[in-house]
C-alpha positions in Angstrom: 152.7 -82.7 114.0 155.2 -83.6 116.6 157.0 -86.9 117.2 155.9 -88.7 114.1 156.7 -92.4 114.2 159.0 -93.7 111.5 156.8 -96.4 109.9 159.0 -96.7 106.8 162.5 -97.8 107.9 163.5 -99.3 104.6 162.4 -97.3 101.6 164.0 -96.1 98.5 161.6 -93.2 98.3 162.8 -89.6 98.3 163.0 -88.1 101.8 160.1 -85.7 101.1 157.9 -88.7 100.2 159.0 -90.7 103.2 158.1 -87.8 105.5 154.7 -87.4 103.9 154.0 -91.2 104.0 155.1 -91.4 107.7 152.7 -88.4 108.5 149.9 -90.1 106.7 150.5 -93.4 108.5 150.6 -91.6 111.8 147.1 -90.1 111.1 145.8 -93.5 109.9 147.1 -95.1 113.1 145.3 -92.4 115.2 142.1 -93.4 113.4 142.6 -96.8 115.0 143.8 -98.7 112.0 146.3 -101.4 113.2 149.6 -101.1 111.3 151.8 -103.5 113.2 153.1 -106.5 111.3 152.5 -105.0 107.8 155.2 -105.0 105.2 156.8 -101.7 104.2 155.1 -101.9 100.8 151.7 -102.4 102.3 152.2 -99.4 104.6 153.3 -97.3 101.6 150.1 -98.3 99.7 147.9 -97.6 102.6 149.5 -94.2 103.0 149.3 -93.3 99.3 145.6 -94.3 99.1 144.9 -92.1 102.1 146.9 -89.2 100.6 145.0 -89.6 97.4 141.5 -89.5 98.9 142.6 -86.6 101.2 144.1 -84.9 98.1 147.3 -84.2 100.0 150.6 -83.9 97.9 152.9 -82.1 100.3 153.5 -82.0 104.1 152.2 -78.5 104.3 148.8 -79.4 102.9 147.3 -81.2 105.9 145.2 -78.2 106.8 143.7 -78.1 103.3 142.2 -81.7 103.3 139.3 -81.8 100.9 136.6 -84.1 102.3 134.6 -83.9 99.0 137.4 -85.4 97.0 136.1 -88.9 96.0 138.0 -91.3 93.9 137.6 -94.8 92.5 140.4 -97.3 92.7 141.9 -96.5 89.3 141.9 -92.8 90.2 143.7 -93.5 93.4 146.4 -95.5 91.5 146.7 -92.7 88.9 147.0 -90.1 91.7 149.9 -92.1 93.3 151.6 -92.5 89.9 151.4 -88.8 89.1 152.2 -87.3 92.5 154.4 -89.9 94.1 156.1 -91.5 91.1 154.9 -95.0 91.8 154.2 -96.0 88.2 151.6 -98.7 89.0 149.1 -97.5 86.4 150.3 -97.3 82.8 
């Protein structure tokens, strides 16, 4: 991916997570989802939900997206907690 927009400008996430989240938001925006005017936290949550249903944990896994990976809401939250250290679900 070239020239990825920096959607997260103020985030305390590790650089590797910020890069992955920005890549996810770039893809989501290319699907036509309007991201303008959303808070940083909302953008993070959108990206992490997308990453969970795509089953992507690292920037080099975009070519391995699993379209049969279906999750319910709790599983999306658990995925974010485990792979992105969000600690929403306890």
